C-alpha positions in Angstrom: -6.3 -30.1 -9.4 -5.9 -26.3 -9.7 -8.0 -24.0 -7.6 -9.7 -22.7 -10.7 -10.7 -26.2 -11.8 -11.8 -27.1 -8.3 -14.1 -24.1 -8.1 -15.5 -24.8 -11.5 -16.2 -28.4 -10.8 -17.2 -28.2 -7.2 -18.6 -24.7 -6.9 -17.6 -22.0 -4.4 -18.7 -23.1 -1.0 -19.4 -20.2 1.4 -20.5 -20.1 5.0 -23.8 -18.4 5.9 -22.1 -16.9 9.0 -19.5 -14.2 8.5 -16.4 -14.7 10.5 -14.2 -11.7 11.2 -11.0 -13.0 12.8 -7.6 -11.4 12.7 -4.3 -12.6 14.2 -0.9 -11.0 14.6 2.5 -12.5 15.5 4.1 -11.5 18.8 7.8 -11.2 19.6 8.0 -14.9 20.4 6.5 -15.9 17.1 3.1 -16.9 18.5 -0.2 -16.0 16.9 -2.3 -13.7 19.0 -5.9 -13.0 18.2 -6.7 -9.3 17.7 -9.7 -8.4 19.7 -12.1 -5.4 19.2 -11.0 -3.9 22.5 -7.3 -4.0 21.2 -8.4 -2.1 18.1 -10.4 0.4 20.1 -7.4 1.0 22.4 -5.0 1.5 19.6 -7.4 3.9 17.8 -7.7 5.9 21.1 -3.9 6.1 21.4 -3.5 7.2 17.8 -6.1 9.9 18.2 -4.4 11.1 21.3 -1.1 11.3 19.4 -2.7 13.2 16.6 -4.2 15.7 19.0 -0.9 16.3 20.8 0.9 16.8 17.5 -1.8 19.3 16.3 -1.4 21.3 19.5 2.4 21.4 19.1 2.2 22.7 15.6 
């Protein structure tokens, strides 16, 4: 049965709880969950790089 037919006949089932999960693949091919602290750290690093490039220009 195609996805379209399945949704039409069974309806689209959704969870009441939102789930925000992200994974990336490391050098060994393993899935690693991306955490909020990882995202914050990367944003801080990016901001620092942008500031140093602006000062150099």
